[in-house]
C-alpha positions, 0 to 999 in steps of 0.5 A, a space after each residue: 108224457 112227462 110234463 116236468 122238464 129234466 134239468 141238464 148241466 151244460 157239460 152233461 147236455 153236451 156229452 149226451 146231446 143225442 139223449 137230450 134230443 130223444 127225451 125232448 121228443 118223447 118226454 117233453 121239454 128239457 132244460 139246460 143250465 149254465 152255472 146252475 141257472 136255467 139257460 135254454 129249454 130244448 123242445 120237440 117240434 110238432 109235425 108240420 102236417 097234422 091231420 086235425 079233421 074229426 077233432 071236436 071242440 072238446 078236444 081243442 079245449 082240453 089241449 088248450 087247458 093243458 098248455 101253459 097259462 098266460 094273461 090275455 089283454 083285449 084292447 079297447 078299440 076305438 070305433 066310428 059310427 053311432 051305436 046303441 046299447 042293447 040289453 042281453 
């Protein structure tokens, strides 16, 4: 699967919409531009019912690693009660 999206000017996307959809399903996201600026990205919808039985943690890690990068902030939650520090 090609991970580089193809860029389509709006007029071409309208004229070849069936091809654009087919390529989104087979080759990955397709970007449509308006006046030369990216406007939307067409992507395929993953099947609703995918059999994940038998998948390993390594396969999950691989799939997550190949996805888009993002920052994740974990909030510092206030907790009630008394706690002691434990050396690990």
